[in-house]
C-alpha angles and dihedrals in degrees: 000000000000103000094188091057091045090047092055090046093051093042089061092045096047090048088053094245096136091106114186095350122107111263115234121267100257130190122192111205111193131174099224145007106279095032089093090061097041094055111020116020091130090051092052091052094046098049110049091181096052116131118222119207123188117208093200138018094243094242118111119206090237107077090204086074093054123102119261089252093062120106136164124021131346089255090055091050090050089050090052090054092048089054090051089053090054091052093047095047092047087072089064096035095244106158125219092251089067093055124084137175124212094201104242121149119242111261091014107070093114090056089063097033096129093049092045091047090053091049093049092045089053090047092054091048090052100044104022124221134213088189139015118202117198146138128305122243099253110131094248097121126359090229092053089054090047090054090053090051097043094048091053094045093048093049090049089059092057127084090210122096105246124177114226112213129181133215127197125265120154141291143172123275120173090341094308131107111246119197133189095024134087117247094235102033124197109169091201090062097046133086106214117196113199105208119231121229089263092049092048091051091049092049090050090052091049092050090049089054087066088066096160089062098046095118092055096040092054087081094062125086129221101208103092145001126213131209134178142167108274112253122227099267126201098220090189089071129063114258091236143358119275130022118341116234093253088052089052087053090051093231117167097261122076127201092242093054092043092054092048091053091045090054090052092050091048092052091049091050091050090051090050091050090050092052093049093048095047 
């Protein structure tokens, strides 16, 4: 695939220069409520027909990982986050019938990777997609990495040509959390959208809609958003040397376990592909 040609193509699309032509069928696969705003607010505003798919419900089993605003049961916390999604997406006029949830549990998407891959593959077959936009494999959050894996596996099960595009999230660098940049950055391979004053205001309003996450979201800027064609990752290897960010945070998942589960999901997807092509 000629990335430079695709980059020019997507630059015109993301800047809303497609004129009278039909915009591509675009699916945004994100790990959690608020990830859509962090990585792709300009995309949501540009493509009124975009479909937004959430890998998880944003509510971990361990209540110590909930926001300070959470109260009641895990289901109630998940419902709170769904309401916040509705408020955020109202700023870009994305209706509820363009939003879907695959049913994963926050922090545990990789544990159900095969099931979630099957669900997303079925979703793509039903709705079609010229492009899927999702997270990069960077070791920031295990669910972000699971989204990168699941998107690739689901696309591999489709006979359609679907472009896989990445947005930025966060990752570790020298023991610090870095946001708004790709882990392995190559400016020539990135499409950088500098947000206008109107776009920055809208993104700020969308972030504020996720009020339960305000402490976390304070670390994310609103000046620009970056996209690139997803590289061919080797999910059996860590994305970088040293501790991953979720290991620095001492969350339940480890990189070693994540990669073992990713290998299992990959084998199962390959077996499924072999059966369907036989």
